N, C-alpha and C positions, 0 to 999 in steps of 0.2 A: 502506398496511399494511406494505409491505416496509420502509419507513424505520423504522417502529415496531419491527419485528423486529430490525433492525440495532442500534437503540438499546438494546433490552431485552437483547440478547446481552451487553452490557457489564457486566451485573450477575449475579453468581453466587456460588459458594462462595468463602470467603476463603482456603481452602487445598484444593488437589486434589493428592493425593500423586503421581498419575500424571504430571500436567503439571509438578509441581515437580521430579520426578526428571529429566524430559527437559530442563527448563530448566537444572538444575544440571549435567547432562552436557555441555551446550553451553559452560558456564563452566569445565569441567575443564581445558582447555588453559591457562587463565589462573589456575589455583588458587594459584600462588605469589604473584601480585600480590594476589589476594583475601586470602590468609593474611597478607601484609604489611600490607594495609589493616586487617585485624582487629587486628593488633598496634598499629597507629596508633590505632585506636579505643580500645583498652585504655589506652594511654599517655596519649592526650588526655583520656580520662575521669578517669584517676588524677590528672593534673596539675590538671584543673578542680576536682576534689573537694578538692585540697590547698589551694587559694587561700583559701576561707573559714576553714579551720583555721589557716593561717598568720596571717591577719589577726586572728583571735581571740587567738592567742598574743601578737601584738603589743600588743593592748589590755591583756592581763594583765601584760606586761613593764613597761608604762608606768603601771600602776595604782599610785598613790602609797601607798595603804593596805596593799596586799598584793602587792608586786612579785614577778613570777615569773621563775625562771631557765630558760634554754634551753641544753641541752647543757653545763651547768655554768657558763654565762655569764649575766650579769645586766646591767641598765642598757643603756648605749649599745652595748656589745659584743654583747649578746643581740639588740638592735634591728638592728644592722648584719648579723648573721647571718640574721635573719629577712628582711631586705630582699634579701639575696643569694638566699636560697631562693625568695622571692616572684618576683623577676625571672627566676630560672632556671625556675620552674614556668610562668610566662607564656611564656617562649621555647620550652620543651618542648611546651606546649600548642599554640602557633602552628605549630611544625614538624610535630607529629603530625597536627594538623587539616588542614594543607596536604597532607601525604602521603595522608591518608584521602580527601580530596576528589579529588585528582589520580588516585589509583589506581582509585577506584571509577568515576570518569568515564571513565578509559581503558578499563577493562573493559567498561563499558556501551556505549561507542562501538564497541569491537571487536565486541561481540555484535550490535549493530545492523548493522554492516558484514557480519558473517558471515551473519546471518539473512536480510538482504535479498539478498545475493549468492546464497545457497542457494535462496531462493524464486524469484528471477529465473531462475536456471538451470533450476529444476524447471518453472516455468511455460512455458518455451520447449519443453519436452518434452511438455506436455499437449496433448490433442487440441483442435481447433477447436470441437468439440461442447461440451466442458467450458467453454471461455471464453464461448461464446454463452449457455450455460445459466446459468452463475453470474453473468455480468455484469461489466463492467469496473469499475464502482463498488465492488462488493463485494470484488473482488480487490485493488483499490488500497487499500481500507480496511485490509486485512490487512497489506499490505506497508508502508504508511505509518503508520497510526494504531496498529495493534496492536504493531508492532515498537517504536514509540516508547514505548508503555506498558511493554514489557519493559526498555527502557533506563532508565526511571524506577524500575523495581523494583530494578535492580542499583546505580544511582547513589545512590538515596536510600532506597528502601524497606527492603531487607534490612539494609544498614549502619545506617540510621537506627533500625530496630527494635533492632538489637544495641546501638547507642549508648544508646538509651533504657533498655533493661533493665540495662546495666552501670551507668549513672548512678543508676537507681532503686535497685537492690540495694546499690550503694555507699553511697548516702545513708542507706538504712535501716540498714546495718551501722554506719556512723559515729554515727548518731543513737542507736541502741541502746547502743553502747559509751560514748557521752558521758553519757546519762541516759535510762535505759529508761522511767522514768515519764513524762517529757516526750514521749518517742517514742510511747508508747501514746496519750497525749493528742492528739498530732498525727494519729495514725491513726484516732482516733474520728470525725473529720470525713469519713472516706472513704466509709462506706456510702451516705449521701445522694448523694455525688458519683458513685459507681459506678452507682447507679440512674438518675441523670440522664444519664450517658454512654450507658448501654444504651438508654434511651428515645430519646436523640438519634440514635444510630446507626440505629435502625429508621426513624425519621422521615427521616433523611438519605438512606437507600436509596431511599425513595419519591420524595423531592424531586429527587435526582440523576437518577432514571429520568425523571421528568416534564421536567426540564431538557433531557436528551438527546433525548427525543422531540420536544420543542418546537423545539429548534434544528435538528433534522433536517428538520422540516416547513418551517421558514424557508428552509433551504438548498435543499430540493427545489423550493419555490415560486419562489425566485430563479432557479435554474437553468432551470426550465421557462419562466418568463416571459422571460428573456433570450434563450433559444434560439428561442422563438416570437414574438419582438417584432414581426416583420413581420406575422404573422397578427393579433396583438393590435391593431396600429395599423390594419390593413386593415378589421377589424370593429369599430373604435372601442370596444374593451373596456377602455380605460385606467381609467375610473372604477370599473367593477366589479372589475377586477383590483386596484386600490388598496384597495377595501373588503375584498376577500378577504385581501390581504396584511396589512392592519391587524388583521384578526381573528386571523390566525396569529401575527403579531408580538405581539399582546396576550397570547396564550397563553404565548409565550416570556417576556414581561415578568412575568406572574403567577408562572410557574415559577421565574424567577430571583429574584423577591422572596421567594418561599417559602424558597429556599435561603439567601438573605441573612438572613432572620429566624432560621433555624436556626443559622447561623454566629454571629449576634448573641447566641444563648442560651448556646452551649457555653463560649466563652471567658470571658464574665462569670461563669458558674457556677464555672469553675475558679478564677478570681481571687477569687470570694467564699469558696470553701472555703479557699483559701490565706490570705485575710485573717482568717477565723475561727480557723484553726489558729495563725496568728501571734499574734493577740490572746490566745488561751488560753495559749500558751507564754509570752508576755511577762508575763501576769498571774501565772500559777503560778510561772514561773521567777523573777519579781521577788520574790514572797513567799518563795521558797526562799533568794534572796540576802539578803533582809532578816532571815531566820531564822538566817543564818550556818551553813548546812548543808554547807559545803565546795564550794559551787557558785560559780564565778567569773563575772564580767561578760563575760569573753572567751568562755567556754563558752556563755553565753546568746546572745551575738552570733552565734557559730558555728551554734548551733541554729536561730536565726531565719533566717540566710542559707541553710541547708540546706532549710528549709521552702519558701522561694521557689523553689528549684530542684527540690524534690520533686514539685511539681505540673506542671512543664513536660513531663516525659516522659509523664505520664498523658494530657495533652492531645494530645501528638504521636502517641501510640499510637492514639488514636481516629481521628486523621486518616489515619495510615498503614494502617489497616485497609482503607480504600477503595483504596489503592494495591495492596495484596495482592489484594483482590477483583478489581479490574480486570485485574491481571497474570495471574491464573489463567485468566480467561475469554479474554484476549488470547492467552495461550499455547495454550489449547485450539483457538482459531480458526486460529492459525498452523500447529499440528501437524495439524489436520484438512486444511488445504491441502497440507501436505507429504506426507501419507499418501495423497493421491489418486494412484492408479496411472495412468500414461500409457496412454490407450486405444490409441494407435498407437505401437508400439515395433519396433525392428529385431528380426527373428526370430533365434533362436540359429543361428549359422553363416551369417548374412546376408552375401552377397558384394557386392563393389563393382561397380556397373553400369559396364561398359566404355563407351568412346565409342560412341554409338549411331548407327545409320543413320536411325532415325525411324519404324520400323514400329510401329503401335499396333493392338492387338487387344482388343476387348471380347467375351468368350466367355460367353454365356448369363448375363449379369450381373443379379443381383437385389439391390436395395439399398433402404434406407429410413432415416428418422430416427425415433428412439424405436421404436415398434412399427408405424408406418405405412409400408408399402412405397411407394417412389417410382418405381423402375425395375423393369420386369418382363421378364426374359429378353432383355436387350439383346445382340444379336450384330452386331458391326461390325468390319470390317477396313479400316485406313487404311494405304496404302502409303507408303514413305519418300518424302518430298518432295511428297506430295499435300496439297492444301488442302481441308478439309471444313468446311462450315457446318452448325451445329446450329440449327434453327429450330423454333418452336412457341409455343403460348400460355404465359403465366406459369404455372409449376408443372408444366410438361411433363417436366422432368427434365434440362434442358440443363446447368445449373450442377452438378448432381449428378454428371454424367459426367466433368466436368473435375476435380471434387473427388476422385473415385476415381483418376483418372490421376495426380494429384499426391500421392496417398495422404494426403489430409487426413482421409479416412475409409476404412474397409475394406469390401469387398463382403460381402454376406450369403451369396450363392451365386455360383458361377462364378469368373472371374478377369479381371484386366486385365493385359495383357502389353505390354512394349516390347522389340522385337527378340527375342521369344521368352522374355524374362525376366519372370516374375511379379513385379509391383511389391512384393509382400509378401515376396519372397525376396532383395531387394537393400537396401542401406542407404539410409535416407531422404536423407542428404546427397548420395550419388552419383546418386540419382534426380532430386532437385529441382534440382541444379546443372546439369542438362542440359535443364531446362525454362525457357522464358521466359514469364512470366505477366503480362498486363495486365488488371487487374480493372476492373469497371464503376465502383466507387467508388475513384478514384485516390487513393492515399495517398502524400503527400510528407512528408519529415521536416523538422524545424525546423533546416535547414542551408542551405548554398549550393546554387545550381543545379548546380554542378560535382559536389558530393558526392552529390547525389540521383541524378544520372545514373550515377555510378560506384558506386552502392550495391551492385550485384551483382558488381562487379570493382574491388576497392579498389586493385589494382595498375595500373589503366589509366592511360595517359599523357594529357596534355592534348590531344595530337593525336588520340588515339583517341576521347576524349570528344567533341571537336568534330566528328569524322567521323560519329559516331553521331547527333549532333544535326542535322547537315546532311542526313543520309540520310532523316530523318523530317520534315524541313522545320522544325525548331525553332530553327536557328541564327540566323535573321534576327530573330525576336522576342526571343531571348536577348540579342543584341547591343544591342537597344533598351532593355534594362533598365539601371538606374542603374550597376551595377557589372558588367554582362555576366554571365559565368559565375560570378563571385564574389558575385552578388546573393543575399542571404538570402531564402528563400521563406516563412519562418515556418511555424508549425504547420499541417499539412495543406495547405500551399500557398495560404494565405489571400490572398496578394497577387497571385495569378495567376488568370486566367479558367479556366473549365472546360476549354476547348479547349487552352489552354497546358499545363495540368496533364496532360492526356491525351498531348500530344506528348512531354512530359518522361518520362512513363511508358513510351512507345514507345521512346524513346532509351535508357532504362535497361534495358529488356528486350533490345534489340538489341545493346547493348554487351556483354552477357554472352555473346553468340554461341551461343545454344542451338540444338540440333538440332530441338527441338519448340517451337513457339510457340503459346501459348493466349491468345486474345483474348476475354475474357468481356464481351460487350456494350461493347467498348472505344470504340465510336464513337456510342453511344446518346445521349450528352449534349453532342455538339459541333454547331456550326452547319454548314450545307451547304458553305460554303467550306472550312472546316477538314476536313470529312469528305472532300472531293475531294482535298485535300492529302495526307491520310493514305492514301487509296486509291492515289494515285500512288506514294507511298513503298513501300507494301506490295507492289505488283506487282514491284518490283525486289528488295526485301529478303526476301521469302518464297521466292524461287527457291532450290531445293535444300534447303529446310527443310519439315518437316511442320508444317502449321498447322491448328489447330482453332479455328474462329471462331463465337462466339455473337453474334447481333445481332438486335435488334428491327426495325431498319431493313433491310428485305429488299433494298433497292437496293444495299446494301454487299456482297451475296453473289453478284452477277452473274458475277464473274470466278473464283470458286472452282471446283475440279475437280468437287466433288460437294456436293449439298445433302441433308442428312438431316433429315427432318421427324419430330418427336416429338409424340405426343399421349398424355397421361396415362401417361407412363413407357414407351411402346412406340414402336418405329419403324414408322411407317405409310407412309412414302414415301421414295424415295431416287433421286437422279439429278441431272443438271445443271439449272441454272436454266431453260433453254429447254425441256428435256424435261418438267420438272414442270409448266410452264405449259401445254404442249400436252395433258397428261393431264387438266387441269381437275379435279384432286382437292383434297386438303387444302391443298397448297402454293398452288395457284391461288386458293383461297378466302382464305387469309391475305394473299396478295399483293394481290388485288383489294380486300379490305377496307382494307388499309393505304393503298393508292393513292387510294381514295375519301376516306379520312380526311385525307390530305395535301392533296387538291384542295379539300375543304371548309375546311381550315385556311387554305389560300392565299387562298381567296375571302373569308374573314373579314378 
């Protein structure tokens, strides 16, 4: 259903004044180039219209029965002059058309650059909540597809429409000036063609909608099938999946054939109207010539040549209607994204957070997502250099607490403070630059191992990068890679194991030398050997730093200063690992349950 909505969004009004004004305002910095491109359009169209007229004059000059003079010249002299003018018109048309295409392409590409840069900068200011709610696919569609549609509007749509109208009105003017009776005869074929174009446009809207919906379904099915290929093969769903894909692909074929049939109707209809108009003009014009009414064969040729060009803009305009329609909707989608106000912004007068000691305070914090509260009156003080583990069932509120500390979200009530500074009163950059965060879903960029480790400190030396890797025990496996620290890890670290990716994430966080380290279930996906390796590194590396650790594996929190047990958004227990086990409360139940689960797993 979502895919259908995205596809349907691409169809709307052909002109929206609000969107058009905003789009034109983005083009204002390049108005001089657009004005020059418009001049090129006019010059190119004028030169193009002159060619049939000059050719018709040439026919009259060489007419043996009634030779015509040009600028007081006749015979070879007149023919030479016409040849010079003909070549000059071709050269002018070539240069003007080149200038038109280059200038419009330049403006279009600059607009693409500006729009994407602006959207990218804006997206980095938006809240995590918005990204999660909207979805990466929808946002990418706006940055990639919609911006490309705007490029098409400026490179071909607007200038193309202007060109079509200039040529159309120019031809009408020349035809009326040459012989108004023949001109009206030509226009008599227009009403049936206009009716056909209007019908075709309505059918085309429905056909293009069906095509977009169908291809969206194909893409969605392909993405889902490839992402879940392991499950598909595990449950031997290949045959059923193929049948389902054939069904979806057949819908796409039918929609594409519908579009092809419509395309096959419009252009022959235009050509038929052109052929009928040409036949009528040749017949009536020929009779006028035979009657000797002062109508020359060159003028008849000119008229017929203009007829062939008269119907081209009509066909082009019907096609460019779709470009305008798509551009209006694309512009609206782009501006809707631009108009989203960042949920988390620096407060007026926000100060720079000075180098911190690492004291963290949650003061009666109430918080939730949408309208559902997750944390209920959390009070917690973490001393500088203390390591605290947050444990509890899924949904207890552990990740919410670190999201508030990093100010990915703001509290509903209460406050979160670092060294006495409310995180809402300091700049986001100065806050997050002093936090080292290792998330459960380790994200590595499509770059080298070296650049991924240095992501938080671009000025780090090779020695510092290697020291951080050694500290977390990553150096040995890095040196076994084909190019060592210069080995590409590819998108999301696809060439590395889960444990290796976690170690690189540890090295990245530690190289930034933060005063507060947040480990969000950072060892939940690693094997026991790698976990022991990480624990050994943490004992040394966390000394003197405040650490907040979230872990499902309760064996990883034995060495922390304090364990905080959360249940349904409330702190229900607090103390050391040994103390909480002695109490035989909520922590003891969690620990015993996990220990038994591990024993059963080992037995299997």
